N, C-alpha and C positions, 0 to 999 in steps of 0.2 A: 503494500496499499503507499501511497507515495505520501514524502513527510505537509501538504499544503492540506490532503482530507483532512488528517486529525485537527485536534486543535493545538495549540503551543503547549510544549512542556521544558523545563529550567533546561538549558543544555548539561551549566555544572553536573545537582543537584537530582535533578532528572523530573522533580513534581511536575505537579498541575493544580498548585496551586497560586497564579499570579496574579496580580496588578498589571492595568492595562491602564500606559499614558498615551496616549493612545495617538497619532499621528505622530512621525518623529517632525523636524523640523517647520512645529503652529505654525506662524510669521508664513502667508508665502510675500517674496520682495514684487512691489510694482511696477515693479523695470521689465522684470520676466516678461509679466501680466499684459506688457506696453510691445514684448519684441514679442513676442508669442501669438498674444492675440489669448479670447478669451476660450476654446478650441484643448490648443492645447495646452495651455497652462490647466487645465480641468485635468486632463491626458495627465500631466505632466503631477500635476496633484496627488490623485490618484494611484501613483507609480509606489508613493513613498512611502515606509514600511512603518508599521504601526510599534509604538515601543515597547514591552512590558519589565513591567521587575516584578523576578519571584520572590517572592510572604516567606520561603523560611534562609538560601541562605540571601537574596536580598542585591539577588545578581541582576545588571536589563541587562537586553538583550533586544533587538527588533526581530521579529520576522514581517513578511508581506505576505499577503492573500493571493486568494484567487484571486478578489478583484484587479488588484493590485496587481500581478504578472498581465494578466491580461490588459489593462491600462497603461501595464510598462514596452509591450509584443508594439502594442495600437503608437505612445507614442512615440517609440525610439522606426517604428515607417514608417508612419508622416512626415517624421524627421531628414532617415532617406531618398521619400518621394520628392520632399521638397528639394533638396541636395540636386536627384537627381534632376529634376526641370531646371534649377540654374541653372549644373552643370550643360544643359543641352536646349534645352528646346529654348532658353532665355539670347545660347548664340543662334543658338539660326535664329531665331523672328528678328533681329539685331543683322542679320545680312542679309537676313529677304528683303528687307527695305533698302 
């Protein structure tokens, strides 16, 4: 069974008694929103991992959720499409006129 199908466990002691601290990097820089646009900024934020703390040994660790992994792949895919568009289509259009 995949690690992403189970609930997270502490990497040190293996306990499932965890305290969730929410998304890592809770505040999102406005500059990224202006540069990326709101759709890419949402995908980027959704891909950030959740931060947990073990209730027994107080070890902090992060883990991506299934949705976070999907959002990460969407974010990376969109960036690659934009890079391809910039590298091939824009120079072609510049020479066409």
